N, C-alpha and C positions, 0 to 999 in steps of 0.2 A: 569247156568255158561256162560254169554257173551263169558267172556277171558280165555281160555283153560291154568289154571296154569303150567309151568314147571316146574316138581321135579324128582332131579337125584338122585338115587336112588345106593346108593354106599355100595356095598357088594359084596361077593365074593363066594360066597354059591348059586349056579345060581339057585338051587330049590327056594331058600328065596325071592331071586332078583325078579326072578319068577312072585313068590307071589305077592310081595308088587306092581309089577309094573300092575300086573293084576288088583289088590284090584284099584290103583289108575285111573287107565283107565276106569274101568266099572264105576267108580264116578268123571266122567267131566275131570280127571284133564291128561294132557299131562308127560307118564311116560318113563325119561332115564337111562340109568343103566350104570356105572364103575365097574369093578371088582377090580381094586385096587386104592394106593393112588395117584400117578403118572397120571390116565388114569383120576380120578378125578377132579383132580388141573386144567389138561389143558382143561375138557369140563367144569368148572365153569368159564374159563377164554373166550370160546368160546363162550358158551351158554348162559351163565347170568341165570342157574337158579330160579324161583320163592322162591325157599326152596331144602334143601339136607337133606335126611334121611342117614346118616352116619351110620355104622357099625365099629368097633373100632378095630376087630381081621382080618387086609385086612393084604396080602401076602408083602408087600413091606413095611412098616410105621403101625407104631399107628395113629388109628384115631385120638387120643389127638394130635398128630403131626400136621395135617389137621388142626384141630380144632383152633390150636395154630395160623398157619398161614393164616387162613382164618379170624380172628380178627385182626390181625394188619391191614387189610386194608379194610373188609367189613364187616357190618351187619347181614349179607343174613343170615334166620332163619336155623336152623337147629336142626334138631330131631335124636337124635342119638338110635339108637335101638344095644342091644347088650346081649348078654348071661351072661355077667360081672354083678354079681347081689351084690358084693359086696357094706358097703355105700363109702368109698374110691373113686370107681369108680366113681360113681355117683356126688359125691361130684368135682373131679376134673372135670368134663364136663362141670357141670354147672358152676364151677367159671371159667373155659376157657371161657364160654359164649355161652354153650350151649343152647337151648331154651327150649330142655322139654329132658327127656331120659326116652326110655321104655325096660324093661327087656323081654328078650326073654325067652320062645315065648309069645308073646300078644295076642288081639283077634282085628278084621277086625274094629268093630266100637272104640275101643279103639285108635285103630291108627287114623283113619281119624277125631277122634275127638281133636287128639295134634296138626294133620295137620293144620284144621282149626283154632286150636287157635293162631298156631305159624305164620300162615299166617295172621292172623289176629291182630297178634301185632305188625306189620309192617307198617300198613296203618294211623297210627299217631305217632305226633313224642312221643307222652305219652304212647303209646302203647294201650291207651282205648281211643273209639270212644266218648263217653258218658262226657269219664272227660275234653275230648279237646272242646265238644260242649257245654256242661250245666254246667259246673265246679264242676259236682257230681259224685257218681258211684254208681246204685243199685243192688243189688240183694237179692232175697227172700224181707225179711222186713227189711234189713239194707243197709242205705244209707249214704256215705262216702261225706260229705258238704265239698270243698277244699277251697270252700271261707270267711265259716263262722270257717273251723279249727272244724267241729264238726264230730262226728261220731252219728246216728239217726238211734232207734230199734222201727219200728211200728209209727216213727215220733216223738217219744219224744230223746230229747238229752241224750246220757247216760252219758255223763261227764268224758271223757277219760282226763289225762294228757299232756302235751304236748309230753311227748317222745312217751305214749302210740300211739296217736295221728299220730304223725310220722312214727309210725310204721305202724299204718293199711294204712295211707296213703300209704305209699310205695309199701304195699301189693295189695292195690287197683288200683294202675297203672301198674300191672304187673300182676291183677288177671288172676288164672287159671295156673301160672306159677310156677312153687317150686324156691324159693330164698333161698340160701343157707345162713347159721347162718354165714359166715362169711364177704357177700355181703352185709348183711343188717345193720350187727355193723359197716364197716368199711362207708357206705353210708350215715348213721347216725351221727355217732362218730368220725368221720374220717377218714383216713389211718394208723393214727398212734394208733388208739384203740385195746386195747389187743381181742386176740382172746377169750376169756374167755367168754362163751355162758351164766353164771350165772343171768346176768343182763335183758340179751333181754329174759330167760325164765320166770321171774318172773314178766317182764312188759306184756308175751301173758297171762300166769296166769290169771291176773289181769285184762285183756284183756277180756279175752275170760267170765270171772265172769260177767261182763257187758253185754257184747255182744248175749252169749249164752244161750240159754233155758237151758242149759242139759250143762256144759262145758265137760262131761265125753264123752259125745257123739255131737261133732262139726257137727254145720251145715256149717259154714263159715270159719274158721279160722282153717285147717286141716295141720299134722306135717307130716313130712315124715321124719321119726327116723332118727337119726344121719344125717341128711340131713339138713336140712333146715324146711320153711314154704311156705304154699299156703294158698293166698284167695280164695273161691269159686268165679266161673264164671256163672255172668249170663246169660239170654238169648240172 
């Protein structure tokens, strides 16, 4: 890593902050720490980090409020790490613009993978280098062709409907990231669309039947139960 990406760890439990910072530093990142929301907002303005790892349970303000303030002026990637494991907490964080959500406790490899993915998403306007350069996205045997509006498995067009292709295309642009049900519905059917997830679930069931070898054990399209969907990320 020629340029050391700066990562701000916003965490009030010093043992956890130290652990995360040590992991980041030993893997080539420059780690900074903030133990409160006020300190975090100040450091974000003055140090311009490349990514934020944000705990939600801070002593002076809720982490969701920090996220809300950040998204009013920056698309800086944010990975939430929290002991809150309820689906609503995940949905709220993702809907407010978090790039990912890790529930404590988490493994070192998983943390580093989420950090790499979040940073990579910021490097092109679409969040995906391959799409920007080639007009396609490939993972395993699945290719999404954005120019021809087709999805292909082992080179064969699986003949998605227009709605099905639009869902797959959106997930491909954010591969590796969980998109909430509400986000997908509003992106594809507009801000006034019903929050009823049934039409989305029906489309996803049809997509899985066409794309997955075994829809019950998907390789490409994953469900975060009660939250949303994620498309597998390629190498």
